[in-house]
N, C-alpha and C positions, 0 to 999 in steps of 0.2 A: 258363544263357548269357543275356545280356541281349537283349531285343527292341527294335527301334527303335520310339520313339514314332511312331505313324502319321502324325501332323500334320507331322513333320519331313520327311517325303517331299516335301511341297511346297517345300522350300527348296533342292532340288537344281538343279543347272545345267540350265536349260530345254532346252539343246541335246542333252542325253542322249537325249531322246525321239526325236530326229532321226537317231540313229546306226543305221547298218546293221551288224549283227553281222559281224565279220570272218570267223569261221567256221573259219579254219585250224587254229588250236590246239584248238578244239572237235571239229572232225572227227578230228584226229589222236588226241586223247584217247579218243574213242569207238572209233576203229578199234583202238586199242592194247590194248583190252579183248578183242579177238578172239585165242584162243590161237594161238601159232604164226605170227602174222601177219608178212608181210614189208612193212616200211614204206618207202615212197619219198615221204614227205610233207614233212618239214621241211628247210629250207635250212641244215642244219648239217653242216659238214665232218666226216667220220669219222676224220680224221687226229688223232694226238696233237699238242699243242703242240710245236714243234721245241725240241731240247734247249738251244739258245742262248737262247731266250726264258725257258724254265724257269729256267736258271741265273742269268739276270738278275733274275728275280723273287726267287729264293732270296737272292741277294747283297744285294738291297735290304732284305729282311727281317733278315738277319744284321747288316747295317750300321745297324739301327735307323732305317731311313728310314720314319718312322711319323708324321710331323707334317703340318699342313696344307700342301698345295701351292698354288701360285697358282690361282686360279679357271680360268684358260685353260689350265692344264697346266704341267709342268715346262719349264724352259728347254731342257733337254736333248731331250725329246721333240719339242717344237716345232721345234728345230733339225733334228732327224732327219727329221721330216715335210718340212720346207722344202727341204732340200738333197737328201736321197736319194729320197724318195717322189715329190716334185714336180719339182724340177730335173732330176734324172737321168732320170726316166721320161717326163715329159710336157712338158718345156720350158716350165714355168710358174715364175714368180718371186714368192713370197710372203715377207713379212717375218714372221719368228718372233715379232716384238714388235708385235702389233696386228693381223695378218692371218690368224692361225691360233688356233683355240681347240680344246682337247681336250674330248671329250664322253664321256657314259656310253654307248658304242655309237653307231652311227649313228641309231638310233631317237630318243634324246634330242636329238641334233643336229637332226633333222627337226623335232622339236617346238619347240626353241628358235628355229630359223630362221622357221618359220611364225608363232610367238608374236610375233616382232619385226615382222612385216608385216601380219598380218590385223587389220583393224578389222571390226566386225559388218557383214555384208552384202558384204564384198569378194569378188570372184570369183577363184578359183584354177583355172587351166587345167591338166589332168592327162591325159597320154597314157595310154590304157588298150587292153588289159588291163594291169594294174600291181599292184604291192604295195599292198593295200587300206589300209594304215595312213595313207597320204597322205589319203585321202578322210575317214577317221575323225577325224584331227587337225584338218583343215580345218573339219569340221562342229562338233566340240566347241569350237573356238575362235569360232564364229559366222560363218565364212566359207560361201561357195556354191561347191560343186563343179561344174566344168564338165568333163565327160569327152569326150575326143577319141578316139573309136573308130578304132582302126587296123586292124581286122580285114579291111578290104577291100583292104589292100595288104600282106598277109603280115606285119602287125604292125609295119610301119615307118612312122613319122611323116614325111610329106612336107612340104616348104616350102609347097607349094599348100594342103594341108589345114591347116597351122598358120596361114597368112595368112587363110585363109577363117574360121577360128575366132577369130582376133584381130579381124577386121573385125566379126564378129557380137558381140563382147564387148570393145568398145574400153576399157572401164574396168577390165578385168581387172587384178589386182595382180601376179600371179606365174605362171609356168609351170614345172610340175614334170616333169623328164626323168629316168628311171631306165635306165641302159644301161651295160654289158650288162644286159638286162632280166630282172627276176623279174616274170612267170613264163616269158617265151617264149624267153629266151635270145638274142633279137635285139640286135645291136650295129650301130654306124654306122661307116662308113669316115671318113677325114679330109674327104674332099669332101662327104660327106653332112652331117657335123656343121658344116662351114663354111656349107653352104646353109641349114641351120636358123638357124645364128647370124644369117645375113643376113636371114632373116624377122623376127628379133627386134630387130636392132641399132638400127632407128629408132623403136622403141616404148620405153615406160617399164616394161615387164615386167622383174621380177627373175626370173632363171633359177635354180632350185633344182636342181642336177645331182647326183642321187644316184649315185655311181660306185663304190659298195661292191665292185662285182665287176670293177673296171678291171684287176686283175692277172690275171684269168682270161679272157683273150681269146685264142682258138685260132688265129685267122688274121690276121696283121698285128699292129698296135699299137694300143692304145686312144688315142683323141684326145679330150681334154676340150673342151667348148664354151667353157671359159674361156680357151683359146688365142686365140679370135677375139673374144670379147666379155667381157673380164676385169672391165670396169668395171660389169657388171650381172649377175655370176654369183656364186652361193655354191655351193661344192663340198662335198659330203658324202662321207666315205670313213671307212675304219677298218681294224682288224686282224682282224675276225672271220672274214671269208670268205678273205682272201689268206694267213692264217697260222693258220687253225684255232683262233682265240682267242675263240671266241664267249662263253665264260665269264668272260673277263677284261673284258668291256665296255669297250673302248676305240675310240672313234671320233674324228672331228674334222671341223671345219669350217674352210674356207678362203675368203677373199673380200677384196674392197677394204676399206680400213681404216674408211671412213665407215659401211659396211654392218655390218662386223663389230663395231663399237662396241656397238650395242643388242643385236645377237645374242649377243655374249659376255657382256654385262652380265645378260641373261635366263638364259643357261646357267649363269652362276655363282650366280644366285638359286635355280635349281633344284637344284643339286648341291653347292655349295660347291667341290668339286674331285674329280677322279677319284682312284682309290686309288694310292698311291705305287708299290707293288710291281707292279701291272699296268701303270703307265706306264713303269716301268723295263723290263719285258718288252717293251713296245711300242717302246721306244727301240731295243732290240736288233733287233726285226722291221724297222723302218723304216730303222735306221742302220748296218746291218752287212751284209757280203756274205753272211753265214751266213743272214740273214734273207730275202734275195733268192733264194738258192739253194733254201731251203726251199720257197718258193713255186712256183718253176720245177718242182720234183720233184712236188709235188702237181698242178700243172697238167697235167703229163704223163699222170698216172694218170687224171685227170678226162677228158682228151681221149680215152683209150683206152675208158673207160666210155661216154662220149657216142657214139662211133662204133659200139660194139657195141649200145647200146639203140636208136639211130636205126635201124639195119639191121634189127634184131629186130622193132621195131614196124611198120616198112613191111611186112614179111613177114606180119605178122598182120592187115594191112587198115587200119591207122591211117594217116591223112594228116597228115604234119607236114614242116616244113622242118628242115634241119640247123641247130641253134643255133650260134652262132659265139662265144658267151660265157656266163659264169656256169656253173651246173651243174644246169640244168633243160631238160627237153623238154616242149614244149606240143603235144599230140597231139589231133587231131580223132577223136572216137568214130567207129568204122566205121558206115557208113550202116545197116547191118542192125540195129544196136543202138539207133537212135533218136538223139534229140538232148538228152535230159534228163541233163546230166552229173552232177547231184547224185544222182539215182537210180542211175545206172550206177555211180558210184564207191562208193555205199553198198553196192550189191549185190556189187560186186567185193571189197569188204573183208569182207562177212559170208559170202559163199559161196566167193569165190576166194582169200581170205586174201592179198590184196595191197592195201595202202593207198596212194592216190594223193589228190590234192586236185582237187576240181571246179573247172573253169575259170571258172565264173561268179562264184566268190568273188572274182575279179580285176577286175570291173567290166565295162563295156560291151565287147562283142567276145568275151568268154570263154565264153558259153554253148555248150555241146556239145564243149568241150575238157576235157582233163585235163592237170594239171601232174604231172610225174613228176621227182623229184630223183634224181640220180645221184651225190649225195655220200653213197655208201655202197659197200660192197665189190662186186667183180665177181661174187663168189659169190652175194650177195644179188640182184644184177641178173639173173643167169642163172636163179635160182630163181623170181624174180617173173615173168619172161618165160614160163617154163614153166607157171606157175600161170595167167597171163593167157590163154595159148593154151587150156589146158584148160577155163577159165571160158567163153571164147568158143564152144567146141564144145557145151558143155552149156547155155548160156544160150538 
């Protein structure tokens, strides 16, 4: 096997040296080596892709739908996103021609959006704890991460805290919001979203709203910040969480045409286009009643799991709020166990045979917490709780 010429290592992107390891996948892989472990680590639905989506993909393949699609995605999928996923659910109006681009999952959409915005040295405001990929992409593109620690307010970003941060960083380029939140499960009411929009509307910040969990809100209805400031918002979403289609890798970005022009161009340079059969499946997900009903059925199961896990963890001495969206619980380690979340999670995996993700991996405010994913069966959750209880007794 070839070895890299040592001097070539000097040619790497200098920003790689500034990257903080994300850690989630690495921790999951290490924990997976423990025999018989119960994993509450990754944010991947345990459901199968609904039959209507599978059949749409099969039909696409049988009909020889195998040629280059437009870089922004098929017209059929963009229309399905515009009418059913946006208009019907969230009272937003986006033109399929020019204001929506299909991406390879939400992840690539985030990279494309930030690539279109960041020049070296630009500051990006990010409410934390949050999905660490935002920080990593900002860093590799030469931007500067400004973390807004929300832990002093139950992980809710307040307009006052946002205004304070904006005042301290008047040249910031963008604000990244993820809600319902990974890892906390926190989401915002319509009035809360409107108040945050009010803190932004008189600025030149671009809001990148990662709303990939928007269909998994358990109390009330999701409200996009684009409802109040559509002229400065880019929405990130996709089929992975709402329709258990993580492996199909279909996401999308929606926003005003002038912003979407460069975002779509960069996305097209990155991917050429998404896969035809996967887009056909996503068209059925977003554009049919069968797709909507499949999501509602999954959400009902997630809510049952959430209620069980929250109640069980409270009884075991964990401090946590009931999450109102996504499929994660963000729990404070019991006081008797200290505050080192990485050490606690490592020991829990090795001795307790339950894998969770340390909260400090999600940025400022996460230390001392654990993220537990309930995107797994009730049987697994019950077994995990039993093992955690036994671990706490023995530790």
